[in-house]
N, CA, C and O atoms as CSV, one atom per row, in Angstrom:
chain,resi,resn,atom,element,x,y,z
A,1,MET,N,N,145.802,-28.465,56.211
A,1,MET,CA,C,144.817,-29.548,55.933
A,1,MET,C,C,143.662,-29.081,56.665
A,1,MET,O,O,143.970,-28.446,57.673
A,2,ASP,N,N,142.737,-29.176,56.508
A,2,ASP,CA,C,141.521,-29.483,56.892
A,2,ASP,C,C,141.360,-30.488,58.285
A,2,ASP,O,O,141.476,-31.713,58.233
A,3,GLU,N,N,141.103,-29.801,59.391
A,3,GLU,CA,C,140.628,-30.916,60.829
A,3,GLU,C,C,140.025,-31.746,60.543
A,3,GLU,O,O,140.623,-32.801,60.755
A,4,GLU,N,N,138.775,-31.916,60.011
A,4,GLU,CA,C,138.158,-33.063,59.596
A,4,GLU,C,C,138.515,-34.241,59.004
A,4,GLU,O,O,137.927,-35.306,59.191
A,5,ILE,N,N,139.672,-34.043,58.139
A,5,ILE,CA,C,140.726,-34.709,57.487
A,5,ILE,C,C,141.592,-35.483,57.935
A,5,ILE,O,O,141.937,-36.616,57.601
A,6,GLN,N,N,141.984,-34.669,58.858
A,6,GLN,CA,C,143.471,-35.180,59.398
A,6,GLN,C,C,143.097,-35.400,60.899
A,6,GLN,O,O,144.023,-35.322,61.706
A,7,LYS,N,N,141.575,-35.724,61.459
A,7,LYS,CA,C,141.040,-36.503,62.466
A,7,LYS,C,C,140.810,-37.890,61.816
A,7,LYS,O,O,140.594,-38.713,62.706
A,8,LEU,N,N,140.788,-38.268,60.968
A,8,LEU,CA,C,140.597,-39.653,60.084
A,8,LEU,C,C,141.786,-40.042,59.482
A,8,LEU,O,O,141.746,-41.021,58.737
A,9,LEU,N,N,143.240,-39.238,59.730
A,9,LEU,CA,C,144.508,-40.211,59.305
A,9,LEU,C,C,145.216,-40.572,60.360
A,9,LEU,O,O,144.882,-39.895,61.332
A,10,PRO,N,N,146.254,-41.527,60.661
A,10,PRO,CA,C,145.972,-42.108,58.878
A,10,PRO,C,C,144.890,-43.428,59.089
A,10,PRO,O,O,144.564,-43.948,60.156
A,11,LEU,N,N,144.481,-43.761,57.805
A,11,LEU,CA,C,143.483,-44.213,57.416
A,11,LEU,C,C,143.907,-46.336,57.806
A,11,LEU,O,O,145.039,-46.821,57.822
A,12,THR,N,N,143.124,-46.789,57.952
A,12,THR,CA,C,143.312,-48.390,58.210
A,12,THR,C,C,143.795,-48.592,57.295
A,12,THR,O,O,143.272,-47.849,56.464
A,13,PRO,N,N,144.877,-49.444,56.642
A,13,PRO,CA,C,144.831,-50.533,55.423
A,13,PRO,C,C,143.849,-50.773,54.174
A,13,PRO,O,O,143.895,-50.558,52.963
A,14,THR,N,N,142.701,-51.475,55.321
A,14,THR,CA,C,141.616,-51.728,54.465
A,14,THR,C,C,140.672,-50.872,53.894
A,14,THR,O,O,140.231,-51.126,52.773
A,15,VAL,N,N,140.139,-49.450,54.801
A,15,VAL,CA,C,139.777,-48.466,53.994
A,15,VAL,C,C,140.579,-47.956,53.057
A,15,VAL,O,O,140.038,-47.840,51.957
A,16,PHE,N,N,142.158,-47.471,53.163
A,16,PHE,CA,C,142.616,-46.750,52.333
A,16,PHE,C,C,142.950,-47.614,50.983
A,16,PHE,O,O,143.218,-47.045,49.925
A,17,HIS,N,N,142.914,-48.881,51.099
A,17,HIS,CA,C,142.689,-49.932,49.548
A,17,HIS,C,C,141.475,-49.596,48.898
A,17,HIS,O,O,141.327,-49.376,47.695
A,18,MET,N,N,140.124,-49.561,50.308
A,18,MET,CA,C,138.492,-49.335,49.383
A,18,MET,C,C,138.800,-48.246,48.728
A,18,MET,O,O,138.596,-48.080,47.525
A,19,LEU,N,N,139.388,-47.321,49.604
A,19,LEU,CA,C,138.806,-45.735,48.816
A,19,LEU,C,C,139.701,-46.054,47.575
A,19,LEU,O,O,139.167,-45.783,46.500
A,20,LEU,N,N,140.738,-46.485,47.530
A,20,LEU,CA,C,141.611,-46.447,46.337
A,20,LEU,C,C,141.040,-47.239,44.915
A,20,LEU,O,O,141.194,-46.896,43.743
A,21,ALA,N,N,140.383,-48.330,45.433
A,21,ALA,CA,C,139.299,-49.088,44.354
A,21,ALA,C,C,138.240,-48.473,43.886
A,21,ALA,O,O,137.545,-48.890,42.960
A,22,LEU,N,N,138.053,-47.340,44.575
A,22,LEU,CA,C,136.640,-46.631,44.203
A,22,LEU,C,C,136.970,-45.164,43.100
A,22,LEU,O,O,136.320,-44.607,42.215
A,23,ALA,N,N,138.447,-44.929,43.775
A,23,ALA,CA,C,138.795,-43.561,42.890
A,23,ALA,C,C,138.730,-43.436,41.280
A,23,ALA,O,O,138.746,-42.381,40.645
A,24,ASP,N,N,138.647,-44.842,40.722
A,24,ASP,CA,C,138.396,-44.667,39.241
A,24,ASP,C,C,137.211,-45.207,38.764
A,24,ASP,O,O,137.092,-45.804,37.694
A,25,GLY,N,N,136.158,-44.945,39.740
A,25,GLY,CA,C,134.861,-45.533,39.283
A,25,GLY,C,C,134.203,-46.079,40.257
A,25,GLY,O,O,134.767,-46.616,41.210
A,26,GLU,N,N,132.509,-45.972,40.071
A,26,GLU,CA,C,131.771,-46.962,41.370
A,26,GLU,C,C,131.927,-48.261,40.979
A,26,GLU,O,O,131.975,-48.642,39.810
A,27,LYS,N,N,132.045,-49.257,42.411
A,27,LYS,CA,C,131.470,-50.689,42.168
A,27,LYS,C,C,130.709,-51.089,43.229
A,27,LYS,O,O,130.277,-50.370,44.130
A,28,HIS,N,N,130.525,-52.567,43.049
A,28,HIS,CA,C,129.458,-53.354,43.942
A,28,HIS,C,C,130.172,-53.618,45.055
A,28,HIS,O,O,131.363,-53.427,44.811
A,29,GLY,N,N,130.011,-53.929,46.037
A,29,GLY,CA,C,130.451,-54.759,47.137
A,29,GLY,C,C,131.517,-55.617,46.393
A,29,GLY,O,O,132.656,-55.153,46.375
A,30,TYR,N,N,131.316,-56.682,45.845
A,30,TYR,CA,C,132.231,-57.802,45.111
A,30,TYR,C,C,132.991,-57.136,44.509
A,30,TYR,O,O,134.160,-57.345,44.832
A,31,GLY,N,N,132.774,-56.044,43.383
A,31,GLY,CA,C,133.829,-55.166,42.655
A,31,GLY,C,C,134.639,-54.739,43.345
A,31,GLY,O,O,135.752,-54.923,42.853
A,32,ILE,N,N,134.671,-54.078,44.571
A,32,ILE,CA,C,135.593,-53.561,45.798
A,32,ILE,C,C,136.738,-54.668,46.223
A,32,ILE,O,O,137.958,-54.571,46.356
A,33,MET,N,N,135.712,-55.885,46.396
A,33,MET,CA,C,136.794,-56.826,46.830
A,33,MET,C,C,137.785,-57.035,46.115
A,33,MET,O,O,138.952,-57.028,46.505
A,34,ARG,N,N,137.345,-57.268,44.846
A,34,ARG,CA,C,138.045,-57.980,43.946
A,34,ARG,C,C,139.175,-56.987,43.231
A,34,ARG,O,O,140.215,-57.494,42.811
A,35,ALA,N,N,138.950,-55.634,43.114
A,35,ALA,CA,C,139.263,-54.448,43.185
A,35,ALA,C,C,140.681,-54.681,43.924
A,35,ALA,O,O,141.724,-55.018,43.363
A,36,VAL,N,N,140.484,-54.408,45.423
A,36,VAL,CA,C,141.339,-54.574,46.134
A,36,VAL,C,C,142.543,-55.958,46.058
A,36,VAL,O,O,143.771,-55.930,45.978
A,37,GLU,N,N,141.754,-56.897,46.111
A,37,GLU,CA,C,142.480,-58.117,45.678
A,37,GLU,C,C,143.830,-58.097,44.372
A,37,GLU,O,O,144.973,-58.547,44.281
A,38,GLU,N,N,143.019,-57.406,43.630
A,38,GLU,CA,C,144.236,-57.345,42.300
A,38,GLU,C,C,145.139,-56.209,42.333
A,38,GLU,O,O,146.255,-56.320,41.825
A,39,GLU,N,N,144.743,-55.057,42.917
A,39,GLU,CA,C,145.312,-53.640,43.312
A,39,GLU,C,C,146.587,-54.077,44.262
A,39,GLU,O,O,147.666,-53.494,44.152
A,40,THR,N,N,146.388,-55.113,45.173
A,40,THR,CA,C,147.430,-55.569,46.121
A,40,THR,C,C,148.218,-56.803,45.572
A,40,THR,O,O,149.113,-57.303,46.253
A,41,GLN,N,N,147.945,-57.208,44.559
A,41,GLN,CA,C,148.525,-58.284,43.809
A,41,GLN,C,C,148.279,-59.525,44.874
A,41,GLN,O,O,149.184,-60.338,45.059
A,42,GLY,N,N,147.240,-59.617,45.443
A,42,GLY,CA,C,146.733,-61.043,46.475
A,42,GLY,C,C,147.151,-60.618,47.447
A,42,GLY,O,O,146.944,-61.516,48.264
A,43,GLN,N,N,147.787,-59.540,48.112
A,43,GLN,CA,C,148.297,-59.150,49.451
A,43,GLN,C,C,147.642,-58.907,50.809
A,43,GLN,O,O,147.927,-59.127,51.986
A,44,MET,N,N,146.542,-58.303,50.059
A,44,MET,CA,C,145.372,-58.174,51.019
A,44,MET,C,C,144.041,-58.911,50.347
A,44,MET,O,O,143.963,-58.984,49.120
A,45,GLN,N,N,143.192,-59.351,51.040
A,45,GLN,CA,C,141.847,-59.637,50.661
A,45,GLN,C,C,140.911,-59.651,52.011
A,45,GLN,O,O,141.217,-60.122,53.106
A,46,ILE,N,N,139.766,-59.046,51.657
A,46,ILE,CA,C,138.692,-58.492,52.357
A,46,ILE,C,C,137.593,-59.440,52.166
A,46,ILE,O,O,137.121,-59.703,51.060
A,47,ARG,N,N,137.082,-60.092,53.591
A,47,ARG,CA,C,135.826,-60.716,53.819
A,47,ARG,C,C,134.882,-60.116,53.712
A,47,ARG,O,O,134.774,-58.927,54.012
A,48,ILE,N,N,134.025,-60.817,53.267
A,48,ILE,CA,C,132.269,-60.195,53.339
A,48,ILE,C,C,132.383,-59.384,54.603
A,48,ILE,O,O,132.788,-58.223,54.639
A,49,GLY,N,N,131.924,-60.216,55.808
A,49,GLY,CA,C,131.815,-59.524,57.023
A,49,GLY,C,C,132.424,-58.441,57.028
A,49,GLY,O,O,131.817,-57.385,57.211
A,50,SER,N,N,133.816,-58.494,56.816
A,50,SER,CA,C,134.612,-56.861,57.110
A,50,SER,C,C,134.393,-55.684,55.952
A,50,SER,O,O,134.620,-54.474,55.951
A,51,LEU,N,N,133.780,-56.716,54.845
A,51,LEU,CA,C,133.366,-55.304,53.624
A,51,LEU,C,C,132.293,-54.713,54.126
A,51,LEU,O,O,132.657,-53.623,54.566
A,52,TYR,N,N,130.952,-54.899,54.315
A,52,TYR,CA,C,130.135,-54.781,54.660
A,52,TYR,C,C,130.106,-53.827,56.071
A,52,TYR,O,O,129.431,-52.806,56.207
A,53,GLY,N,N,130.664,-54.195,56.693
A,53,GLY,CA,C,130.934,-53.246,58.063
A,53,GLY,C,C,132.036,-52.094,57.560
A,53,GLY,O,O,131.794,-50.971,58.001
A,54,SER,N,N,132.991,-52.187,56.862
A,54,SER,CA,C,133.725,-51.210,56.620
A,54,SER,C,C,133.057,-50.534,55.601
A,54,SER,O,O,133.537,-49.403,55.525
A,55,ILE,N,N,131.986,-50.741,54.614
A,55,ILE,CA,C,131.028,-50.260,53.694
A,55,ILE,C,C,130.198,-48.956,54.901
A,55,ILE,O,O,130.006,-47.744,54.800
A,56,GLY,N,N,129.967,-49.715,55.704
A,56,GLY,CA,C,129.053,-48.767,56.743
A,56,GLY,C,C,129.368,-48.128,57.213
A,56,GLY,O,O,128.658,-47.127,57.311
A,57,ARG,N,N,130.665,-48.141,57.895
A,57,ARG,CA,C,131.342,-47.145,58.520
A,57,ARG,C,C,131.913,-45.826,57.531
A,57,ARG,O,O,131.925,-44.632,57.832
A,58,MET,N,N,132.359,-46.453,56.302
A,58,MET,CA,C,132.891,-45.699,55.624
A,58,MET,C,C,131.565,-44.354,55.242
A,58,MET,O,O,131.906,-43.189,55.036
A,59,MET,N,N,130.637,-44.639,55.221
A,59,MET,CA,C,128.968,-44.276,54.685
A,59,MET,C,C,129.075,-43.301,56.146
A,59,MET,O,O,129.252,-42.083,56.105
A,60,GLU,N,N,128.971,-43.882,57.078
A,60,GLU,CA,C,128.800,-43.035,58.596
A,60,GLU,C,C,129.741,-41.520,58.416
A,60,GLU,O,O,129.370,-40.365,58.628
A,61,ALA,N,N,130.805,-41.928,58.042
A,61,ALA,CA,C,132.101,-41.191,58.043
A,61,ALA,C,C,132.029,-39.986,57.011
A,61,ALA,O,O,132.763,-39.006,57.130
A,62,ARG,N,N,130.877,-40.153,55.746
A,62,ARG,CA,C,131.089,-39.519,54.778
A,62,ARG,C,C,131.956,-39.773,53.326
A,62,ARG,O,O,132.001,-39.162,52.258
A,63,LEU,N,N,132.499,-40.777,53.761
A,63,LEU,CA,C,133.806,-41.155,52.520
A,63,LEU,C,C,133.219,-41.547,51.276
A,63,LEU,O,O,133.500,-40.913,50.259
A,64,ILE,N,N,132.177,-42.838,51.231
A,64,ILE,CA,C,131.291,-43.193,49.979
A,64,ILE,C,C,130.041,-42.947,50.096
A,64,ILE,O,O,129.584,-42.346,51.068
A,65,GLU,N,N,129.460,-43.302,49.295
A,65,GLU,CA,C,127.799,-42.931,49.240
A,65,GLU,C,C,127.078,-44.211,48.146
A,65,GLU,O,O,127.684,-44.846,47.283
A,66,GLU,N,N,126.053,-44.286,48.407
A,66,GLU,CA,C,125.371,-45.208,47.941
A,66,GLU,C,C,124.963,-44.482,46.257
A,66,GLU,O,O,124.414,-43.384,46.162
A,67,THR,N,N,125.241,-45.087,45.390
A,67,THR,CA,C,124.960,-44.462,44.037
A,67,THR,C,C,123.604,-44.913,43.368
A,67,THR,O,O,123.333,-46.111,43.293
A,68,ASN,N,N,122.860,-44.060,42.943
A,68,ASN,CA,C,121.396,-44.518,41.932
A,68,ASN,C,C,121.875,-45.203,40.656
A,68,ASN,O,O,121.182,-46.113,40.200
A,69,GLU,N,N,122.978,-44.852,40.056
A,69,GLU,CA,C,123.301,-45.488,38.792
A,69,GLU,C,C,123.591,-46.884,39.099
A,69,GLU,O,O,124.310,-47.238,40.034
A,70,ARG,N,N,122.961,-47.720,38.217
A,70,ARG,CA,C,123.239,-48.990,37.949
A,70,ARG,C,C,123.308,-49.166,36.421
A,70,ARG,O,O,122.718,-48.509,35.563
A,71,PRO,N,N,124.374,-50.456,36.233
A,71,PRO,CA,C,124.604,-50.574,34.720
A,71,PRO,C,C,122.720,-51.333,33.882
A,71,PRO,O,O,121.525,-51.362,34.173
A,72,ASP,N,N,123.363,-51.647,33.127
A,72,ASP,CA,C,121.973,-52.408,32.156
A,72,ASP,C,C,121.624,-53.681,33.037
A,72,ASP,O,O,122.525,-54.494,33.242
A,73,PRO,N,N,120.362,-53.896,33.569
A,73,PRO,CA,C,119.736,-54.656,34.059
A,73,PRO,C,C,119.670,-56.180,33.524
A,73,PRO,O,O,119.419,-57.242,34.094
A,74,GLU,N,N,120.031,-55.810,32.058
A,74,GLU,CA,C,120.607,-57.271,31.309
A,74,GLU,C,C,122.115,-57.678,31.927
A,74,GLU,O,O,122.388,-58.876,31.986
A,75,LEU,N,N,122.798,-56.987,32.248
A,75,LEU,CA,C,124.320,-56.994,32.478
A,75,LEU,C,C,124.637,-57.222,33.749
A,75,LEU,O,O,125.775,-57.590,34.040
A,76,ASP,N,N,123.419,-56.986,34.937
A,76,ASP,CA,C,123.928,-56.998,36.484
A,76,ASP,C,C,122.812,-57.424,36.894
A,76,ASP,O,O,121.766,-57.516,36.251
A,77,ASP,N,N,123.061,-57.757,38.230
A,77,ASP,CA,C,122.167,-58.314,39.549
A,77,ASP,C,C,121.130,-56.944,39.901
A,77,ASP,O,O,121.856,-56.005,40.227
A,78,GLU,N,N,119.977,-56.635,39.927
A,78,GLU,CA,C,119.745,-55.282,40.217
A,78,GLU,C,C,119.456,-55.317,41.739
A,78,GLU,O,O,118.752,-54.456,42.267
A,79,ARG,N,N,120.143,-56.559,42.578
A,79,ARG,CA,C,120.071,-56.240,44.000
A,79,ARG,C,C,121.229,-55.607,44.474
A,79,ARG,O,O,121.385,-55.039,45.555
A,80,ARG,N,N,122.041,-55.766,43.538
A,80,ARG,CA,C,123.855,-55.228,43.582
A,80,ARG,C,C,123.289,-53.687,44.515
A,80,ARG,O,O,122.255,-53.120,44.163
A,81,ARG,N,N,123.949,-53.283,45.439
A,81,ARG,CA,C,124.230,-51.858,45.592
A,81,ARG,C,C,126.105,-51.336,45.446
A,81,ARG,O,O,127.200,-51.717,45.858
A,82,TYR,N,N,125.542,-50.290,44.621
A,82,TYR,CA,C,126.936,-49.632,44.033
A,82,TYR,C,C,127.046,-48.080,44.731
A,82,TYR,O,O,126.248,-47.195,45.042
A,83,TYR,N,N,128.866,-48.336,44.799
A,83,TYR,CA,C,129.002,-46.618,45.896
A,83,TYR,C,C,129.821,-46.311,45.008
A,83,TYR,O,O,129.980,-46.930,43.956
A,84,GLY,N,N,130.508,-45.162,45.416
A,84,GLY,CA,C,131.369,-44.295,44.958
A,84,GLY,C,C,131.949,-43.414,45.882
A,84,GLY,O,O,131.604,-43.404,47.063
A,85,LEU,N,N,132.837,-42.648,45.401
A,85,LEU,CA,C,133.472,-41.651,46.503
A,85,LEU,C,C,132.716,-40.464,46.788
A,85,LEU,O,O,132.262,-39.925,45.779
A,86,THR,N,N,132.454,-39.904,47.886
A,86,THR,CA,C,132.081,-38.452,47.937
A,86,THR,C,C,133.343,-37.501,47.435
A,86,THR,O,O,134.423,-37.951,47.055
A,87,ALA,N,N,133.029,-36.237,47.503
A,87,ALA,CA,C,133.918,-35.254,47.350
A,87,ALA,C,C,134.867,-35.439,48.364
A,87,ALA,O,O,136.066,-35.484,48.088
A,88,PHE,N,N,134.303,-35.588,49.909
A,88,PHE,CA,C,134.600,-35.519,50.992
A,88,PHE,C,C,136.075,-36.690,50.711
A,88,PHE,O,O,137.264,-36.427,50.534
A,89,GLY,N,N,135.459,-37.803,50.763
A,89,GLY,CA,C,136.354,-39.340,50.738
A,89,GLY,C,C,137.374,-38.851,49.422
A,89,GLY,O,O,138.423,-39.459,49.633
A,90,ARG,N,N,137.473,-38.367,48.681
A,90,ARG,CA,C,138.552,-38.118,47.619
A,90,ARG,C,C,139.111,-37.290,48.153
A,90,ARG,O,O,140.268,-37.184,47.746
A,91,GLN,N,N,138.770,-36.432,49.108
A,91,GLN,CA,C,139.767,-35.190,49.794
A,91,GLN,C,C,140.608,-36.188,50.758
A,91,GLN,O,O,141.827,-36.029,50.825
A,92,VAL,N,N,139.961,-37.235,51.521
A,92,VAL,CA,C,140.596,-37.772,52.396
A,92,VAL,C,C,141.615,-38.376,51.846
A,92,VAL,O,O,142.746,-38.229,52.310
A,93,LEU,N,N,141.292,-39.382,50.442
A,93,LEU,CA,C,142.179,-40.311,50.090
A,93,LEU,C,C,143.559,-39.306,49.363
A,93,LEU,O,O,144.724,-39.688,49.246
A,94,THR,N,N,143.207,-38.463,49.105
A,94,THR,CA,C,144.127,-37.404,48.433
A,94,THR,C,C,145.377,-37.268,49.750
A,94,THR,O,O,146.578,-37.445,49.543
A,95,ALA,N,N,144.858,-36.967,50.914
A,95,ALA,CA,C,145.498,-36.526,51.786
A,95,ALA,C,C,146.110,-37.554,52.406
A,95,ALA,O,O,147.131,-37.197,52.994
A,96,GLU,N,N,145.752,-39.173,52.521
A,96,GLU,CA,C,146.080,-40.248,52.753
A,96,GLU,C,C,147.333,-40.755,52.165
A,96,GLU,O,O,148.355,-41.287,52.598
A,97,ALA,N,N,146.728,-40.281,50.656
A,97,ALA,CA,C,147.804,-40.578,49.399
A,97,ALA,C,C,149.065,-39.788,49.276
A,97,ALA,O,O,149.888,-40.145,48.432
A,98,ALA,N,N,149.400,-38.307,50.355
A,98,ALA,CA,C,150.223,-37.599,50.251
A,98,ALA,C,C,151.165,-37.681,51.532
A,98,ALA,O,O,152.315,-37.241,51.534
A,99,ARG,N,N,150.503,-38.344,52.710
A,99,ARG,CA,C,151.084,-38.883,53.696
A,99,ARG,C,C,152.114,-39.913,53.332
A,99,ARG,O,O,153.323,-39.920,53.560
A,100,ILE,N,N,151.243,-40.903,52.626
A,100,ILE,CA,C,152.116,-42.134,52.236
A,100,ILE,C,C,153.453,-41.913,51.437
A,100,ILE,O,O,154.408,-42.684,51.531
A,101,ALA,N,N,153.432,-40.541,50.464
A,101,ALA,CA,C,153.937,-40.477,49.414
A,101,ALA,C,C,155.447,-39.793,50.221
A,101,ALA,O,O,156.618,-39.897,49.857
A,102,GLN,N,N,154.847,-39.069,51.456
A,102,GLN,CA,C,155.985,-38.315,52.212
A,102,GLN,C,C,156.652,-39.480,53.040
A,102,GLN,O,O,157.773,-39.122,53.399
A,103,ALA,N,N,156.428,-40.395,53.345
A,103,ALA,CA,C,156.667,-41.373,54.212
A,103,ALA,C,C,157.938,-42.222,53.036
A,103,ALA,O,O,159.108,-42.375,53.387
A,104,MET,N,N,157.481,-42.624,51.852
A,104,MET,CA,C,158.221,-43.269,50.715
A,104,MET,C,C,159.281,-42.647,50.689
A,104,MET,O,O,160.356,-43.089,51.095
A,105,ALA,N,N,159.026,-41.198,50.050
A,105,ALA,CA,C,160.443,-40.343,50.075
A,105,ALA,C,C,161.039,-40.437,51.234
A,105,ALA,O,O,162.114,-40.239,50.669
A,106,VAL,N,N,161.414,-40.581,52.579
A,106,VAL,CA,C,162.020,-40.901,53.691
A,106,VAL,C,C,162.401,-42.246,53.319
A,106,VAL,O,O,163.556,-42.565,53.599
A,107,ILE,N,N,161.833,-42.904,52.876
A,107,ILE,CA,C,162.159,-44.409,52.605
A,107,ILE,C,C,163.168,-44.798,51.552
A,107,ILE,O,O,164.067,-45.625,51.709
A,108,GLN,N,N,162.920,-44.124,50.492
A,108,GLN,CA,C,163.850,-44.331,49.230
A,108,GLN,C,C,165.286,-42.816,49.909
A,108,GLN,O,O,166.457,-42.704,49.547
A,109,GLY,N,N,164.969,-42.460,50.321
A,109,GLY,CA,C,166.248,-41.422,50.817
A,109,GLY,C,C,167.045,-42.463,52.070
A,109,GLY,O,O,168.260,-42.583,52.221
A,110,LYS,N,N,166.373,-42.879,52.566
A,110,LYS,CA,C,167.491,-44.083,53.709
A,110,LYS,C,C,167.954,-45.463,52.879
A,110,LYS,O,O,168.928,-46.170,53.139
A,111,GLN,N,N,167.040,-45.629,51.878
A,111,GLN,CA,C,167.394,-46.549,50.718
A,111,GLN,C,C,167.227,-47.927,51.669
A,111,GLN,O,O,168.107,-48.780,51.782
A,112,ILE,N,N,166.023,-47.963,52.275
A,112,ILE,CA,C,165.485,-48.902,52.988
A,112,ILE,C,C,165.104,-49.947,52.096
A,112,ILE,O,O,165.333,-51.086,52.502
A,113,LEU,N,N,164.512,-49.808,50.838
A,113,LEU,CA,C,164.009,-50.703,50.069
A,113,LEU,C,C,165.421,-51.725,49.316
A,113,LEU,O,O,165.419,-52.950,49.198
A,114,GLY,N,N,166.278,-50.984,48.991
A,114,GLY,CA,C,167.226,-51.652,48.362
A,114,GLY,C,C,168.200,-52.705,49.366
A,114,GLY,O,O,168.868,-53.667,48.986
A,115,LYS,N,N,168.054,-52.233,50.612
A,115,LYS,CA,C,168.744,-53.151,51.756
A,115,LYS,C,C,168.564,-53.953,52.108
A,115,LYS,O,O,169.241,-54.499,52.979
A,116,VAL,N,N,166.794,-54.736,51.195
A,116,VAL,CA,C,166.149,-55.705,51.840
A,116,VAL,C,C,166.896,-57.292,51.498
A,116,VAL,O,O,166.436,-58.314,52.008
Protein backbone atom coordinates (compact mmCIF):
# COMPACT_ATOMS: atom_id res chain seq x y z
CA MET A 1 0.00 0.00 0.00
CA ASP A 2 1.19 3.51 -0.77
CA GLU A 3 2.99 5.04 2.21
CA GLU A 4 1.07 8.32 1.83
CA ILE A 5 -2.22 6.42 2.16
CA GLN A 6 -0.93 4.29 5.05
CA LYS A 7 -0.06 7.43 7.05
CA LEU A 8 -3.71 8.49 7.02
CA LEU A 9 -5.07 5.19 8.35
CA PRO A 10 -7.01 4.49 10.40
CA LEU A 11 -9.40 7.29 9.51
CA THR A 12 -11.50 8.89 12.21
CA PRO A 13 -15.13 7.75 12.10
CA THR A 14 -16.18 11.25 11.00
CA VAL A 15 -13.77 11.38 8.07
CA PHE A 16 -14.57 7.80 7.06
CA HIS A 17 -18.30 8.42 6.99
CA MET A 18 -17.92 11.75 5.20
CA LEU A 19 -15.80 10.09 2.48
CA LEU A 20 -18.32 7.27 2.31
CA ALA A 21 -21.13 9.82 1.87
CA LEU A 22 -19.25 11.31 -1.11
CA ALA A 23 -18.46 7.93 -2.70
CA ASP A 24 -21.66 7.99 -4.71
CA GLY A 25 -21.42 11.58 -5.88
CA GLU A 26 -20.86 15.22 -5.05
CA LYS A 27 -22.75 16.83 -2.19
CA HIS A 28 -22.91 20.16 -0.42
CA GLY A 29 -22.10 20.35 3.29
CA TYR A 30 -25.65 19.87 4.52
CA GLY A 31 -26.07 16.98 2.07
CA ILE A 32 -22.98 15.31 3.56
CA MET A 33 -24.42 15.74 7.07
CA ARG A 34 -27.75 14.23 6.06
CA ALA A 35 -26.10 11.31 4.21
CA VAL A 36 -23.92 10.44 7.21
CA GLU A 37 -26.89 10.52 9.56
CA GLU A 38 -28.98 8.41 7.20
CA GLU A 39 -26.22 5.90 6.36
CA THR A 40 -25.42 5.39 10.07
CA GLN A 41 -29.13 5.12 10.92
CA GLY A 42 -28.79 8.14 13.21
CA GLN A 43 -25.87 6.71 15.19
CA MET A 44 -23.58 9.48 13.95
CA GLN A 45 -24.55 13.10 13.61
CA ILE A 46 -22.08 15.73 12.48
CA ARG A 47 -22.53 19.25 13.79
CA ILE A 48 -22.04 22.24 11.50
CA GLY A 49 -18.87 23.39 13.28
CA SER A 50 -17.29 19.95 13.02
CA LEU A 51 -18.46 19.54 9.43
CA TYR A 52 -16.67 22.54 8.00
CA GLY A 53 -13.55 21.95 10.09
CA SER A 54 -13.43 18.38 8.75
CA ILE A 55 -14.06 19.55 5.20
CA GLY A 56 -11.14 21.98 5.49
CA ARG A 57 -8.78 19.30 6.82
CA MET A 58 -9.93 16.82 4.18
CA MET A 59 -9.29 19.38 1.44
CA GLU A 60 -5.80 20.06 2.86
CA ALA A 61 -5.12 16.31 2.80
CA ARG A 62 -6.33 16.18 -0.85
CA LEU A 63 -9.10 13.70 0.02
CA ILE A 64 -11.87 15.93 -1.31
CA GLU A 65 -12.12 19.01 -3.49
CA GLU A 66 -14.64 21.71 -4.13
CA THR A 67 -16.30 21.05 -7.45
CA ASN A 68 -17.41 23.50 -10.09
CA GLU A 69 -20.51 21.55 -11.00
CA ARG A 70 -23.73 23.11 -9.81
CA PRO A 71 -27.29 21.90 -10.16
CA ASP A 72 -29.83 24.07 -11.91
CA PRO A 73 -29.90 27.39 -9.96
CA GLU A 74 -33.69 27.12 -9.88
CA LEU A 75 -33.33 23.94 -7.82
CA ASP A 76 -30.49 25.00 -5.54
CA ASP A 77 -28.97 27.91 -3.63
CA GLU A 78 -26.02 29.29 -5.61
CA ARG A 79 -24.11 30.00 -2.36
CA ARG A 80 -23.77 26.30 -1.61
CA ARG A 81 -20.38 24.75 -2.15
CA TYR A 82 -20.24 21.22 -3.49
CA TYR A 83 -17.54 18.69 -2.66
CA GLY A 84 -16.41 15.49 -4.29
CA LEU A 85 -13.83 12.79 -3.69
CA THR A 86 -10.46 13.17 -5.35
CA ALA A 87 -8.81 10.11 -6.90
CA PHE A 88 -6.50 10.05 -3.87
CA GLY A 89 -9.51 10.32 -1.53
CA ARG A 90 -11.12 7.32 -3.21
CA GLN A 91 -7.87 5.33 -2.78
CA VAL A 92 -7.78 6.21 0.93
CA LEU A 93 -11.45 5.29 1.34
CA THR A 94 -10.83 1.96 -0.42
CA ALA A 95 -7.83 1.22 1.82
CA GLU A 96 -9.83 2.02 4.95
CA ALA A 97 -12.75 -0.11 3.77
CA ALA A 98 -10.34 -3.02 3.20
CA ARG A 99 -8.92 -2.51 6.71
CA ILE A 100 -12.42 -2.57 8.19
CA ALA A 101 -13.42 -5.61 6.10
CA GLN A 102 -10.38 -7.50 7.41
CA ALA A 103 -11.37 -6.62 10.99
CA MET A 104 -14.94 -7.73 10.25
CA ALA A 105 -13.64 -11.10 9.02
CA VAL A 106 -11.88 -11.58 12.36
CA ILE A 107 -15.02 -10.50 14.24
CA GLN A 108 -17.13 -12.97 12.27
CA GLY A 109 -14.57 -15.73 12.73
CA LYS A 110 -14.69 -15.22 16.50
CA GLN A 111 -18.48 -14.95 16.38
CA ILE A 112 -18.35 -11.74 18.40
CA LEU A 113 -21.62 -10.37 17.05
CA GLY A 114 -23.47 -13.61 17.69
CA LYS A 115 -22.56 -13.48 21.41
CA VAL A 116 -24.10 -10.07 22.11
